[in-house]
N, C-alpha and C positions, 0 to 999 in steps of 0.2 A: 593654763601654762603661762610661765612668765615671759615678759617681752624679750628677755636674753634668749630663752628656749625658741620663741618665734623667730628672732632673727637668725639663730644658728640653722634652723630648719631651712628658711629662706636661702641663706648663704650655701647650705650644703646642696640643695636643690640645684641653685645657681651653678655650682662648680661640676655638678653633674649633666649640665645643659638642659635642665628641666625649669619650668615656670611655675611658681607657686599657685599663680591664677587657674592653671590648667588642672589642679588637683582637686577632685571631688571632695565634700565634707566629711564623709566616713573615712577616707583615706587619710586626710589632715588629721583628723582626731586620732587615728592609729599612729601617724607619724609623730604626733606630739607625745602620745603614750611611749613610744619607741624612743624618743629623745629623752624623755623622762627617765627612762630605764638606762639609757646609755650615758646620761649626766651622771645618775647615780653610781653606775658602774665606773665612770670616769674618775669619780672621787676616790673609789678604790683603787684604780688604776695608777694615780699618783702615789698612793700608799704601796701597793704592791706591783708596781710597773715590771719588775724582772719576771715575777711569777706570770703574770698576765701575758707578757710576750712570749713566754713559753707555751701558753695554752690558747691565748686570744679569746674574742667574744664570739662563742659559736652562735649558731642560729638557735639551737635548743636552749642555751642560756639565756639570749635575749628574748626568746619567745615566753620562757617561762618569768623572766623579770619584767616584761612589758604587759603580760596578760594576753598577747596576740598569740593565736595558734602557730604552730610550725608551718601548717599546711598554707596559711596566709602568705607568709614569707614566700613559699614557692609559686603561689598563684598570683602574686602581686609583685612583679620584678621591681617595681619602684622601691618597696620596702627593703628588699634585698640589696639593692644597690645603694639605698641610703645607708645602711649598716655598713657596707663596705667602705662608702665615703668617709663616714664618722670614723671607722677604725683606722683609716689611713690619715684622718686629721690628727687623730690621738697618738699616731705612732705604733699602733698595734700592728704587727704582722701576722701572717697566717689566714690566708684566703680560705674559705670553707669551700673545698672543691665540689662537693656535692650540691651546695647551694648555687655555686657559679654555674654549673652544668644546668640545674633547673632553671636558673634565670635565662640562660641562653635558649633553652627549649621554649620557655614561655615568651620570650621576645620573638623567636621565630614564629611561634603559634599567632602572636598578635600580628605580625607581619603578614602572615597568610590570611587571617581574618580580614585584614585591610584590603588585601588584594582581591579576596572572595567578594567582599562588599563592592569594591570597584566592578567586578566582573558581573556582580548581581545587577548592578545598576545598567550595565551594558546590555545585559540579556533582557532587562525590561524594556529598554528602548527598542532592541531588536524585535521583541514580540510586538509591541505597540506597532512598529512599522509593518510587520507581517500582517496584522490584523487589518492595516489600512489598506494594504496591498490586496489582501484577499477580498476585501469588500469592493475594491476597484475592479478586480477580475470578475466578480459576481455580476456587477453593473454592465460590464462589457460583454460578458456571455449572454445575459439577459437582453441588451441591445442587439446582439449578433442573432440571437433566436427570433427576435421581432422582425430583423430584416430578412431573414431566411423565410420566414412564415409569409410576409408581404411578397415575396419574390415567388413563393409557390403558389400564392393565390392570384398571381398575374399582375398584381399591383407594382407600377413602376414609377420612377421618378419621385419627386417630392410628394410626401403626404401632407395635405393642407387641411387643418381641422376645420370643421364647420364654422362659417362666419369670419374666417381670417383669409385674407388674401382675395376675397370676392368683393366685387363691388356692389354696393346695393343699390337697386334700381328703384326709383321713386315715382 
């Protein structure tokens, strides 16, 4: 991809509130392919602007032109939002309503995954605390059993282990 195309990707992502540094390598290559297809299409846009305004760049057309599957546009909301942002920059109207709905669903799913991940972390901490408390309860129950056993055998007071607490006679 030429420098102008890379700059256009960075500029478009910035206008979407995204940072190029947060994009993984595979998605970046897909964005480059998508930008190449958009740029090629943009050349035709200048020539056929009125016709394209009437029919717009659909996901199907861009998927075919870029070699990226339609499913990828629906599974990676960034690609779909990028397409819509570039269409807006080129003055092409006509949002793909099915794509917009799919992007909204995918973004909602991403939000839910993030929430579940956060809750999962909280559950891991709670489970660790539970195990720690269970061990503490077990040790206290054992100490109680030992105290009850001493009381049952008639031992009272402090228990002094042999050799401790006694004065040795010389």
